[in-house]
N, C-alpha and C positions, 0 to 999 in steps of 0.2 A: 276675694278675702285677703285679711291682710296679715300674715303668718304672726307678723310681731306682735297682735294683740293677743294669741295666747298664749296662754300664762302655765304654769307645770299644775294646776288646779282642772284645768282643762285637760292636761293631757295625763292627768291621773286614773281618767275617767274613760270609758270605754269614746271609741268614735263609733255611729250606727251610720251606716250605708243602705238607704231604703231606696229600693227598686221595684219599679210595678206599670206593667201596660196594661189596656183595657181589659183584653179579647186573647182567646186561644188563638186566634186569625193573626194579632201582632207578634204574639209569643213563637206563634212557628213562622212567620213570613216575615217581618220587620226584626231580624237579628242584630241590626247596625244600632238601633236605637236601645238593644239591652247592651250591648256591646258597650257602648258608649257609658251606660250608667254604672257597669261594673266596674269600669275603670276607676268610678271614685273613690275605688278601696286601694288604691294603688295612691289613688290620691293624696289619701286620707295619713299613708305611711309615710307619704315626701313631705308632709305637717307635723311630722314627727311622732306619730304614734305606730308602735310596734303590734306589726301584724297582727299576735294573737288579742291584738285591743280592739281589733276592728271589728267589730260584727255586720252582716252583710241581711237584713228582712229584707226575702227576697218571696218571701210566702202569699204575697198580692200578686204576684203575675195572672195575670188572664183571667185577674180582677176586676170590675167596674165597680169607677168609683160613688155609683149610686147609692142611694141611702139604704134601697133595699137589700143591696146586699155587703153584709160583714167582710171587713178588712182585718184579719188578725194580727198582720204586720204591722200596721199602724195603731191600731191599739197594744199592741207589745211594743212601739215602738214608746208611746204616750206613757205606758205601766212605766216603763225603764227609767224614762226622764223624771217623773213623779218621783221617784226612788234617789234621784239623786245619781245615777250610774251616767251619766253623759254628758261627753264634754264637747262635742262636734254631730249635730248630721248632717249630711250629706245627701243630696238628690237630683241630680239633673233638673227636672225642672219644677218648680211651686206647686204645679196641678198635679203631677203626679205624687207628690205628698200631701197635699190637705186639696177637698173633692168641694168645701162649703166654707164660709166663714167661720162656722161653730167650729168644724177642725181647726182652723186657723187659730182661730183666740184662744180654744184649750191646749194648743200646743205652745200657743207663744206665753200666755197665764205659767203655765206650766214652767216652763224655759226659765 
């Protein structure tokens, strides 16, 4: 990411950090992954967001991205983006954020 591309209009909105691990076993035994994902909160601050304007969406920890299971954090992210309240989305890996082409296209369209 090129910080010079960030405008005041981006900083006027929230930065959202999306955190997910697919299973409870990963949440319990792969703590480094979660630590690296949570570090994105500090990255948002480094990019100019005030800490109180950084929202961490971690309610999908331990939830598979499979279609049969709802991901309330991802749904909340989509809603917040649709309302025009998000200036930055941070996620460690795209596959953690979007699990299907449909999810990806929906998020990009809303952005």
